[in-house]
N, C-alpha and C positions, 0 to 999 in steps of 0.2 A: 450604219456605224462608220463605214469608211468615209462617207461624205462628211460626217461630223468631225472626224479626225483631220481630214483635209482642210476643212474650214478653220479648225483650231490652229493648224500649222500655218496657214496663210495669215491668220490674224497675228500670230507670234512674229512671223517674218516682217509683217507690216509695221508692227510696233518696234522691232529691232531696227528697222530701216529709218523710221522717223527719229528714234533716239540717236542713232548714228549721225544723221543729218543735223540734229540739234547740237551735238558735240562739235562736229566739224565747223558749223557756222560760228559757234561760240569761240573756237580757237582762232579762226580767220578774222573775226571781228575784233577780238582782243589784240591780236598782233597788229592789226591795222590801226587801232586806237593808240597803241604805244609807238608804232613805227613812224607814222606820218608826222606827228608833232616833233619827234626826235630829229627826223630828217630836216624839217623846216627850221628848227632851232639851230642845227649845225650850220646851215647855209644862210642864216639870217644875220646880217651885219648889226641890226638893232639889238639883237640878243647880246652881242659882245660889248656894245656900247653901254647897255644897261648893266652888264656884269662889271665892267671897268669902273663905272660910277659907284656902284654899290660896294665894291671891294676896295675902293680908293686905290686902284691898282698903281697909278702913277707914283703916289707917295710911298706905298709899301714896297715897291720894286726898285726904287732908285738906287739903294745900296747894293742890291743884288746885281743890277746892271753895271754899276761902277766896278764891282768886283770882277764881273765877267770881262768887261772891256780892258781894264788895266792889267789884271793878273794874267789874263789869256794872252795879251800882247807881249808881256814880258816872257811868259812861258814859251811862246812861239819863237822868239828871237834867241832865247838863252837855253832852250832845251831843258828846262827845269819843271818840276811838278808845281802845280798851283798849291800854295799852302793855305791852310784854313785858320791860322793863328790870329790873323787880323779880324777883329769883331765886325759884325754887320753895322754897328753904330759908327765905327771908324769909317767904313766905306760910305755910310750916309753923309758923313762930313765931307768926304771927297766928292760925292755926287752933288752936294749943294753948290759946288763951284763948277764942276765939269759938265753936269747934265741938267740943263734948265727944264723945269716942269713942262713948259709949253712945247719944247722940242720933243720930250719923251712922249707926251700925250699925242702929238701929231704923228710921231713915228709908230706908236701902237695902232692908231687908226689906219695909217697907210698899210701897215703889215696885214691887219685884219682884212681890209678891202682887197688887197692884192691876193692874199691866200684864198679868200672865199671865191673870188673870180676864177682863180686857177682850179679850185675844187669843182666848180660848176661847169668847167670846160673840159675839152678832150685833147686839144691839139698840142699844147705846150708840154714838154716832157717834165720839167721841174718848175717850181714856183718862181716867177720872174721878180724875186725880191731884190731891191737895191736900196739899202739904207745908207743915206748920206751921213758920214761921220766927220765932215769937214769942220763943223762947229766945235765938236769935241777936240779935234786936233788943234784948231786955232786957239782954244782956251788953254790947252796944255802947253803949247809952244809959246804962248804969250805971257804977259805979266801976271795973269791970274794962275799960271801953272804952279808957282811956288805955293800959293794958298791951297791949291788942290792936293799937293803931295805932302805938305807938312804933317797932316794927321797920320800919314803912314810912317813917319819917322819919330813918333812920340816916345817910342821905347828903345831907341838906339843906345847901346851901351857905351860907356866912356872907354876911350883907349887906355890900356893899362900901362903903357910905357911911352916915353917921349919918342917921337919919330916912328911910331908903329904904322905900318902900311895900312892906309885906308882904302878899302875896296867898295866902290859904289856900284850899284846894281849887282851886288853880291847876293844871290838868292839863297840866303841862309834860312835857318828854321824859323826865324822870327822877324827879320828886318831886311830892308833893301841895302843897308850900309852895315858893314861888320862892326865898326866902331867910329866914334867921333870925339875929338878933343872936348873936354868937359866944359870949358868956358867959351867955346866958339859957337857962333850962330849956325843954325842948320839951313839958313837961306841958300847958301851956295850949293850944297848937295841937293837940296830940294829943287832948285832951278834946273840943275843938270839932269836929275832924274825925270822931271816933268818934260823937259825937252826930248829926252831919249824915248820916254813912253809915247809922246806925241808922234815921234818918227816911226815907232813900231806899229802904231795903230794904222790900219789901212784907210784910204780915203773913203771907201764905201764897203758895205758888207753885202755880198751876194752868196748864193749857195756854193759857188766855187771857192770864194775866199774863206768861207766858214770851214770848208773841207781842208783847205791848205793850212788854216790856223789850228786844226785839230778839234774844233768845236763840234763839227759834224763829220760823219764818215759816209761812205757810199751805202752802207747798210741802212742808215737813217733816211737817206734820199729814196732808196728802194721801198722803205716802209711807207713813205708818203705816197708813192705811186700805188702801192697796194691798198692804202686807205682810200684813195680816190676811186680805185676800181671797186672797192667794197661798197662805197656809196652808190655807184652806178648800179651795182647788183641789188642793193637794197631798194632803190627806186623801182626797178623791174619787179622785184619780189612783192613789193607792196601793191603794185598795180594788179599783179596776178592774184594776190590774196583778196583784194576788193572784188574782183570778178568772180572768184570761187565762192566768196561769202554770199554774193548775190545769187549765184546758182544754187547753193545749198539751201538758202532761205526760200527760194522759189519752189524747189522740190519739196521742201518741208510743207509749204503751203498747199501744194497740189495733193499731197498725201492726205492732208486734213481738210480737203475742200469738198467733202460730201455734202456739206451744208454751209451756208454763210455764217450761221450762228457758231458752228463748230470751229470754222476757220478763225473767226474773230476771237473766240475764246482761247484757242491754242497759240495764236500769233504772238502775243506778248511774252510767252514763256522763254523763247531763245534770247529775247532782249533783256529780260530780267536776269537770266543766267550769265549773260555777257557782262552786265553791270556788276554782279556779285563777284565773278571771277576776276574782272579788271581791278576792282577795289582790293581784293585779296593780293593780287600780284603787285599792285602799287604799294601796298603796305610792306610787303616783303622787300621790295627795292629800297624803300625809304629806310627801313631798319638796317639793311646792309650798308647803305651809304653812311648812316650815322655811326655804326659800330665797326664795320669791316673795311670801309674804303680807306681809312687813315693808314693802317698797317700795309695795305696793298699798294697804295700810292707811294708810301715811304720806301717800300722795298724796291719799287720800280725806279725811284729817284734817289737811290741810296748814295750816289756819287755827288749829289748836290747839297747845298747848305740846308740846314734845318728850316730857315726862314722861307726858302724856296719851296720846300716840301709842304709847309703849313699853308702857304699861299695856293699851292696846287690843290690841296684838300679843300680849302675854302671855296676855290673856284668851282670844283666839281659839285660841292654841296649846293652852292647858289644856282648853278646850272640845273641841277635836279629840281630845285624849288621852282624854277621857271617852267620846267617840263611838267611838274606835278599840277600846276595851275591849268596848263593846256590839256593834260590828260583828264582832269576833273571836268573841264568844259565839254570834252567829247563824251565822257560817261554820262554827264547830266543831259546831254542832247538825246542819247539813246534811252535813258530812263524817262525823259519827257515824252518821247514817242510811245513807249510802252504804256505810260499812264493815260495818254490821249486815247489809245486803242481801247483800254479798259473802260474809260469814261464813255467812249462812243458806244461800246457794247451795253453798258448799263443804261444809257439814255435810250438806245434803240429798244432794249427789252422793256423798259417802262412805257415807251410809246406804244409798242405792240400790245402790251397788256391792257392799256386803256382802250385801244381800238377793237379788241376782241369782244364780241357780244357775250354777255353774261349767260351761262348755262342755267337752265331751270333747275330749281332745287327739287328734291324728292317730294316734299310737302306740296309744292306747287303742281307737280305732275299728278299727284294723287287727287288733288282738288279738280284738275282739268278732266280727269277720267270720270269722276263722279258726275260732273256736269253733263258729260256726253250720254250717260246711261239713265238719266232721269226722264 
């Protein structure tokens, strides 16, 4: 009786062990399936090129960039808050003159390449960004500067009295000029404002100049360092998960290795469970990005224009779409391996069944016995 109880206890412990190994492998494999494509996409320049083309980033962001360059330059020199009353359509009119498409596209590519190189490295403390703004400065201080600034002066109020003091670069609630005589051309103040803004804009943008302009602060730079350190930690963690997953699968196979048939029958189970759990997790991430990412990103970017928030949400969703394709490829590979193992078991079983000699039927045995005793 004691031997029977001991045998039952060992059997229960054995089953609990292989179920635990099954779950541990499933978790390690799922995290690896999701983590490796994410890390590859984050550090892959082609991913960002694909996203920029799909989102038409150059065209959609020109007004936002013009807003940041011009209004931030004025804010830096005049210590006023950036106002949001000028519409993004007006800023796009400014950008048509100040920011050429080719320059903006080349700048985005250079920023992406520099930032990704910095992320993949360890030595340099901050990203060595250096955005040349000489083209923008030359346009503003040249003859096209008037055309660039005129859209910003379209709602300037008329001076109410003759000889009223005109204040240019008066950062009021709506305009750069407090008023202007009704019948006079705005070319003169537009040229003066364009020249002044061109002088305000630095020759190049670096992390240091962005900090001095108030666009970035030390906290944001420290966040970048933490992000890079997190990527290094993720790389190490994924390598450890891959090793642990292999170990758990090996132990699971050893527990079920009493016979080759049993091993081949039990081996696809952790692969199928991984496929199912991965698909469930991917569905949850997809629905979260569809319905929950918008409010979350908008809250994080509450200080920026609505157009910038929408662009950020679209960027995240398109980035997820690229990840989903890569995740599905990994899941399909694991599912294919499981199906191949099942197919191999089925083929081997059919082959062994054909090779096994047919056992004599009871009727045939009875006939053979009768023949012996005649």
